[in-house]
C-alpha positions as CSV (number, residue, x, y, z in Angstrom):
1,X,24.0,-44.6,-27.3
2,X,21.8,-47.3,-25.8
3,X,21.2,-47.5,-22.1
4,X,21.3,-50.8,-20.2
5,X,18.0,-51.9,-18.7
6,X,19.5,-51.5,-15.2
7,X,20.6,-47.9,-16.0
8,X,17.1,-47.1,-17.3
9,X,15.6,-48.5,-14.1
10,X,18.0,-46.5,-11.9
11,X,17.2,-43.2,-13.8
12,X,13.5,-43.9,-13.5
13,X,13.8,-44.4,-9.8
14,X,15.8,-41.2,-9.4
15,X,13.3,-39.2,-11.4
16,X,10.4,-40.6,-9.2
17,X,12.4,-39.7,-6.0
18,X,13.1,-36.2,-7.3
19,X,9.4,-35.7,-8.2
20,X,8.3,-36.9,-4.8
21,X,10.8,-34.6,-3.1
22,X,9.7,-31.6,-5.1
23,X,6.0,-32.4,-4.3
24,X,6.9,-32.7,-0.6
25,X,8.8,-29.4,-0.6
26,X,5.9,-27.7,-2.4
27,X,3.5,-29.0,0.2
28,X,5.7,-27.7,3.1
29,X,6.0,-24.3,1.5
30,X,2.3,-24.0,0.9
31,X,1.6,-25.1,4.5
32,X,4.1,-22.5,5.9
33,X,2.6,-19.7,3.8
34,X,-0.9,-20.5,4.9
35,X,-0.1,-20.7,8.5
36,X,2.1,-17.6,8.6
37,X,0.6,-14.8,10.6
38,X,-0.7,-12.0,8.5
39,X,1.6,-9.1,8.0
40,X,0.5,-5.7,9.3
41,X,0.2,-2.8,6.9
42,X,2.2,0.4,6.9
43,X,0.8,4.0,7.3
44,X,2.0,6.9,5.2
45,X,2.5,10.2,6.9
46,X,3.1,13.6,5.1
47,X,4.1,17.0,6.4
48,X,6.1,20.0,5.0
49,X,6.7,18.3,1.6
50,X,8.1,15.1,3.2
51,X,6.6,11.6,3.3
52,X,7.5,8.8,5.6
53,X,6.4,5.2,5.8
54,X,5.4,4.1,9.4
55,X,5.9,0.4,10.3
56,X,3.8,-1.1,13.0
57,X,4.8,-2.7,16.3
58,X,2.7,-4.7,18.8
59,X,2.0,-3.4,22.3
60,X,0.3,-5.0,25.3
61,X,-2.0,-3.4,27.7
62,X,0.8,-2.8,30.2
63,X,2.7,-0.6,27.6
64,X,5.3,-3.2,26.7
65,X,5.9,-3.0,22.9
66,X,7.7,-5.3,20.5
67,X,9.1,-4.0,17.3
68,X,7.7,-0.5,17.7
69,X,9.9,2.4,16.5
70,X,8.5,5.9,16.3
71,X,9.2,7.5,12.9
72,X,10.4,11.1,13.0
73,X,8.6,13.6,10.8
74,X,9.0,17.2,11.8
75,X,5.8,19.1,11.9
76,X,6.3,22.8,12.7
77,X,3.7,24.4,15.0
78,X,0.7,25.6,13.0
79,X,1.2,23.0,10.3
80,X,-0.9,19.9,9.8
81,X,0.1,16.2,9.6
82,X,-1.6,14.1,7.0
83,X,-2.0,10.4,7.3
84,X,-2.9,8.0,4.5
85,X,-4.3,4.7,5.9
86,X,-4.7,1.3,4.2
87,X,-8.0,-0.6,4.2
88,X,-6.6,-3.1,6.7
89,X,-6.8,-0.3,9.3
90,X,-9.8,1.7,8.0
91,X,-12.0,-1.3,7.6
92,X,-11.8,-1.8,11.4
93,X,-12.3,0.2,14.6
94,X,-9.2,2.2,15.3
95,X,-8.0,5.0,17.5
96,X,-5.8,8.1,16.8
97,X,-4.0,9.4,19.9
98,X,-2.4,12.8,19.7
99,X,-0.1,14.8,22.0
100,X,0.4,18.5,21.9
101,X,2.6,20.8,23.9
102,X,2.4,24.5,24.7
103,X,5.8,25.9,24.0
104,X,5.2,28.9,26.3
105,X,4.1,27.0,29.4
106,X,5.5,23.5,28.8
107,X,2.0,22.0,29.4
108,X,1.2,18.7,27.6
109,X,-2.2,18.0,26.2
110,X,-3.3,14.5,25.2
111,X,-6.3,13.5,23.3
112,X,-7.7,10.8,21.1
113,X,-10.4,10.1,18.6
114,X,-12.0,6.7,17.9
115,X,-13.0,5.8,14.3
116,X,-15.4,3.2,13.1
117,X,-15.0,1.0,10.0
118,X,-15.1,3.0,6.8
119,X,-15.2,6.4,8.5
120,X,-11.9,7.8,7.1
121,X,-9.2,6.6,4.7
122,X,-7.1,9.7,5.3
123,X,-6.8,12.0,8.3
124,X,-5.4,15.5,8.8
125,X,-4.1,16.1,12.3
126,X,-4.4,19.9,12.8
127,X,-2.1,22.1,14.7
128,X,-1.9,25.8,15.6
129,X,0.9,28.1,16.4
130,X,0.2,28.0,20.2
131,X,0.2,24.2,20.4
132,X,3.1,22.1,19.0
133,X,2.1,18.6,17.8
134,X,4.5,16.3,19.6
135,X,3.4,12.8,18.5
136,X,0.7,10.8,17.0
137,X,0.0,7.1,17.8
138,X,-2.5,5.1,15.8
139,X,-3.8,1.8,17.2
140,X,-6.1,-1.0,16.3
141,X,-8.0,-3.1,18.9
142,X,-6.0,-5.8,20.6
143,X,-5.9,-9.2,18.9
144,X,-5.3,-11.5,21.8
145,X,-3.0,-9.8,24.3
146,X,-1.4,-7.3,21.9
147,X,-2.6,-4.3,19.7
148,X,-1.0,-3.2,16.5
149,X,0.4,0.3,16.9
150,X,2.0,2.9,14.6
151,X,3.9,5.9,16.1
152,X,5.1,9.2,14.6
153,X,7.2,11.7,16.6
154,X,6.7,15.2,15.2
155,X,8.9,17.4,17.3
């Protein structure tokens, strides 16, 4: 089957248009991927033979948080909580906030520890029978007006 010169010209034009469209779409996708904000890593928490993955949220200085959901991981009094941290966290300054409660008196004790880049890739949060670990919050320094935060409820 022989194509007419006009048909050949039409097919050539359609092929060129298709190639230009594919090139344009590729350029748009590449541009969107490059300009997308970096995704935040997850933290792995382990206690009592159970592992959970903790997704981050963003919190502002006034305590308003977007996308932050505390993950529940039961940690009985006297048992430790272990955290495995990705390099996106440990290669930066970061803070570990902990809250304990005294089951006898109902008193709440809060504390924190600041870490410097490379100081720890894993952390064991201790507990003792007289002080129930209630929650752990890990945070990076604020980037702009918000700070990345990971939260684990343990009781």
